[in-house]
C-alpha positions in Angstrom: 117.9 97.8 112.9 116.1 94.8 114.2 113.4 95.0 116.8 116.0 94.4 119.5 118.0 97.5 118.3 121.0 95.5 117.0 122.3 96.4 113.6 121.7 93.9 110.8 124.9 92.8 109.3 125.0 91.9 105.6 126.9 88.7 105.2 126.6 88.6 101.4 129.8 89.0 99.5 128.3 91.7 97.3 130.6 94.4 98.7 133.6 92.1 98.3 136.1 91.9 95.5 136.8 88.5 94.0 140.5 88.0 93.8 142.0 87.1 90.5 145.6 87.3 89.2 145.5 91.1 89.7 146.0 90.8 93.5 148.3 88.2 94.9 147.8 85.8 96.3 144.7 85.0 94.3 143.1 82.0 92.9 145.6 79.3 91.7 148.5 81.1 93.4 150.7 79.4 96.0 149.6 80.4 99.5 152.3 82.2 101.4 153.5 80.1 104.3 153.4 81.6 107.8 154.0 80.7 111.4 151.9 82.5 114.1 151.2 82.0 117.8 147.5 81.5 118.6 144.9 80.6 121.2 145.0 77.4 123.1 148.7 77.6 123.7 149.4 76.5 120.1 151.4 77.8 117.2 150.2 77.5 113.6 152.3 76.9 110.5 150.4 76.7 107.2 152.9 74.3 105.6 152.3 71.8 108.4 148.8 71.3 107.1 149.8 70.0 103.7 147.4 67.3 102.8 144.4 69.1 104.4 142.5 72.2 103.3 142.8 75.3 105.5 140.5 78.3 105.5 142.5 81.4 106.5 140.3 84.2 107.7 141.6 87.7 108.2 139.5 89.9 110.4 140.2 93.5 111.6 139.8 93.4 115.3 138.6 91.4 118.3 135.4 92.5 119.9 134.0 94.5 117.0 130.3 93.7 116.1 130.9 92.3 112.6 133.9 90.3 113.8 131.9 88.8 116.6 129.1 87.8 114.3 131.5 86.4 111.7 133.6 84.3 114.0 130.6 83.0 115.9 129.1 81.9 112.6 132.3 80.0 111.7 132.5 78.5 115.1 128.9 77.3 114.9 129.7 75.6 111.6 133.1 74.2 112.7 131.8 70.6 112.7 130.9 70.9 109.0 134.4 72.1 108.2 135.9 69.3 110.2 133.7 66.7 108.4 135.4 67.9 105.2 138.9 67.6 106.8 139.3 71.4 106.8 140.6 73.7 109.5 139.5 77.3 110.0 142.2 79.7 111.2 141.3 83.3 112.0 144.0 86.0 112.1 144.1 89.5 113.3 146.8 91.9 114.6 145.8 91.7 118.3 148.0 89.6 120.6 147.3 86.1 121.9 146.2 87.3 125.4 143.6 89.6 123.8 142.5 86.8 121.5 142.1 84.4 124.5 139.8 86.9 126.2 137.8 87.5 123.0 137.4 83.8 122.4 136.3 83.1 125.9 133.8 86.0 126.0 132.1 84.8 122.8 132.5 81.0 123.0 134.6 80.9 119.9 135.8 77.5 118.8 138.0 78.6 115.9 141.7 79.3 116.7 142.7 83.0 116.7 146.2 83.7 115.5 148.2 86.8 116.4 149.7 88.7 113.4 151.0 91.5 115.6 153.5 92.8 113.1 151.0 92.3 110.2 153.6 90.4 108.2 151.1 87.7 107.3 148.6 90.4 106.4 151.2 92.0 104.1 152.0 88.6 102.5 148.3 88.0 101.7 147.9 91.6 100.5 145.0 92.3 102.8 146.1 95.6 104.4 144.0 98.6 103.6 145.4 102.1 102.8 145.9 103.0 106.5 147.5 99.6 107.4 144.3 98.1 108.8 143.3 94.5 108.0 140.6 94.1 105.3 138.2 91.4 106.2 139.4 88.7 103.8 139.3 84.9 103.4 141.4 82.3 101.5 140.7 78.6 101.0 144.0 76.8 100.6 143.9 73.3 99.1 145.8 70.3 100.4 148.8 71.0 98.2 149.1 74.7 99.3 147.3 76.5 96.4 144.8 79.2 97.0 141.5 78.0 95.5 139.2 80.7 96.8 140.1 84.3 97.8 138.0 87.3 98.7 139.0 90.6 100.1 136.2 92.9 101.5 136.4 96.4 100.3 134.4 97.8 103.2 135.1 95.2 106.0 131.4 95.4 106.8 130.6 92.1 105.1 131.9 88.6 105.3 131.7 85.4 103.4 129.0 83.1 105.0 130.1 79.8 106.3 128.0 78.0 103.7 129.9 79.7 100.9 133.2 78.8 102.5 132.1 75.1 102.9 131.3 75.1 99.2 134.7 76.6 98.4 136.4 73.8 100.5 134.4 71.2 98.6 135.5 72.7 95.3 139.1 72.8 96.5 138.9 69.1 97.3 137.8 68.4 93.8 
């Protein structure tokens, strides 16, 4: 606990599992395409972003403490992602209306996508044993190949924005 009584959240990836060929998609696998509705009255199709890197973030639920901290962090660093030509899309199973409220309450600048039937979560193999999202992140390069993949085992940690920016730089060569 900090002096203010808030829980400290470990953002290190030490409780995360690096994804290799054993779990698909993993590094060097084609990223499964998807189409989802999201905040801002927009829809998002991964294949529409060919030519640009995309960071696809899966988070368990709107308004949970770790999710708030994670998405605020990515929002704060959004300009750095944009300078690299990358977009950051955040997906969870809640509906768009819930996402809009969550984004407004926490001044989130990243788009929140609604995977209400969890089909995208299944395609990316990020559902836990009870069907809940595992906190996971994938960096998809401009040709649609996964260049970085991480699935959290505990969902209590997340990949820091600085590490994702480095992964985007690597994906760009």
